[in-house]
N, C-alpha and C positions, 0 to 999 in steps of 0.2 A: 784464613786470612793471617798474614804474617806482618808483624809490626817490629821494626828495628827499635833498639833501646833509645828512649828519648823522643820517639816520634809523637808522643802525646804530651811532651814537655812544653809548656807555654813559654819557657825561657830559652828554648832552642830555636834559633833562627831557621826559617824555612819549613817548620812543621805546621800542620793544620791548626794545632792548638795555639801556636804563636800568633798566626794571623787572626784567629778568633779573638784572642786576648787583645790584640791591637785594635780590632774593629770595635770591641766593647769599650775600650778606653777612649777611642776617638769619639764615639757617641756621647760618652759621659762628659768629656771635656767640651764638646760642642754645646752641651746643656748648661754648662757653667756660664758661658758668655752672655746668653740672654738674661740671666739673673743679674750679671754685672751691669747690663744696660738698664734694667729696671731700677737698680740702685742709683745709677747715674741720673736717670730721669727724675727720681724722687729728690735727689740732691739738688738738681737744677730747679725743681719746683719749690724748694726751700731756700732758693738763692744761695746755693752752695753751703747751706747751714750744716750739712752732714760732714763736709770736709773740715770745717772749723771745730765741730764738736768731737769728731772721731778720728781725725788725722793725728799723726805723730807731731808733737811739739817738742823738739829736742830740749833736754835739760830742765824740763818742767814736769812736776808730778802730775798735773792735770792733763798732760799730753802723753802720758805713758800708756794709757789704754789703747792709743792708736797703734801700738805694736801689733795688736790682733785685728783691729778694724781697718787700718789703712789699705791693706791689699785689695779690699772690696770697693774702694773709693777711687775716683779719678777726677782730675780737674778738666772737665769738658769731654765731649764725645770724641774729639780728635785724639785726645790722650788715650782714651779707651780703645779706639780703632787701632792705634799703633801697637797696643799691647795684645790685642785679641788673637791675631794669627800666630805669633810666636808662643803665646800661652797655650793655644790648642795644640800646636805642633810638638812642642817640647813636653807639655803635660801628658800627651797621648803616649809617648814612649816611656815616660817615667811611670805612669799608671799601669801600662801593660805588663810591667814587671811584678805587679802585685798590689792590691788595694791597701793592705796593711802597711807595707813599706812606703807606699805613696803618701798615706796620711801622716805617718810618723816623720817621714823625710820633710814633708811640707811644713809640719809644725816646727821642726828644727830650723828650717830656712827662715820662716816667719820670725822666730825668736832671734836668731843671729842677725838677720838683716835689720829688723825693727830696733833691737837694742843697740846695734851698731850706729844706726841713725840717731837714736835718742842720746847716746853718749857723745857723739862727735859732730852732730849737725849744728846748724845755727839756731840759736834760741828765738830768733826773729822769723823763723820759717814754719810752715805747716806742710808736712810731707805726706803725700797720698800716692797710691798706684800699686799695680801688681808687678812692676818691673823688677823689684827685688826678688820676688818669687821666680820670675822668668830666668833671671841670671842664676838663681839657685838650681833650677832644673838643668840649665846648661852645665853647671858645675857637677851635678850628679852624673849626667851622661858621660862627660869627659872623664871623670874619676872612675866610674864603673868600667869604662873601657880599659883602664889600667889595672884596677884591683881585681876585676872579675875576668879579665882577658877577653872582653867581648868586642869583637871587631865591628859589629853592627852599631854599637854605641858610638864608636869613633866615626862611622859613616854618617850617623845622624848629626853629630856635632859638625862634621865637614859640610853637610848640606846646609845646616843653619848658618854656619860661617859664611858660605857663599851667598846666602840670601840676606843675612842681617849682620854680616861682619862689621859693617860701618858702625853699628850700634855698640860694638864692644868698647869703643872709646868712652862709653858711658861710665866705665869704672875709673876714669880719670877726671880730675876737677877742671873740666873745660868749659862748663856753662853753669852759671849761678842758678838757672832755672831747673837744672837736673840734679837730683840727689845721687851724686856719684857714690856717696857712702852706702846708700841702699843697694846699689848695684854691686859694689865691691864686697860688702858683707854678705849679700845674698849669694854671690858666687862662692865665698868661703863657707857659708852655711851648707851649700850643696856638696862641697867637697867633704865636709865633716859627715853629713848624712850618708853619703855614698860609702864611706869607710865604716861607719858605725852599723849601718843596716845592709852591709854587703851580703850577697848570697854565698853561703858556704858551699863548697864543692862536695858532692857526695863521696862517701868512702869507696875508693876504687875496688876494695875487696868485698864490698857488700853484695847481696844477692842480685841487686839490680844490674850490676856489671858482670856477674858471673855467667850470665846467659848471653849468647850471641844474638838471640832473637826470641820473641814471644809469639807463640802460635795460638790463635783463637779459632774455635770452630766456626 
């Protein structure tokens, strides 16, 4: 049996390892959404008490912990429904590139998006929702397409743009009910994460590239 170099590389588009990683990532992201629905059900059972207690309240110390908790909270099921599909779609492709990079990148996005909201948002508001993370994942895929020269990342961004391009106006202050700061800083957090945690290309002179093929019995 002969394998070409990279045929088992989960980062190489078109390989079996790539599709296997994509499948595992999809299952994992699908498992996240039911958890968010359980949180929202509990929140509504408490008359949205979780939103008030764990959402981001800009420029107030008692609202700073919302930086970490607000992505798990939503103001109603309609809000959660609108975030679920893009979260699964974008999160799948980000997670498929590696669980460790996914976790660290998500942490950076949560911090940049949440702190951006806390510093620049209205002190009379409570901000909740995973949309900052969603815009962060969009920023990751777009930036990876550039820094890692990955055309399939561009393809994913193009697909998302065709499906949800109208939502990109969310980075502009067009609606007082929408935290454009969370979207904008989430996108910037994704750009930073993609650069900091970018995949280094292997040494072209290394043993992996010195053979044209790998032959197994």
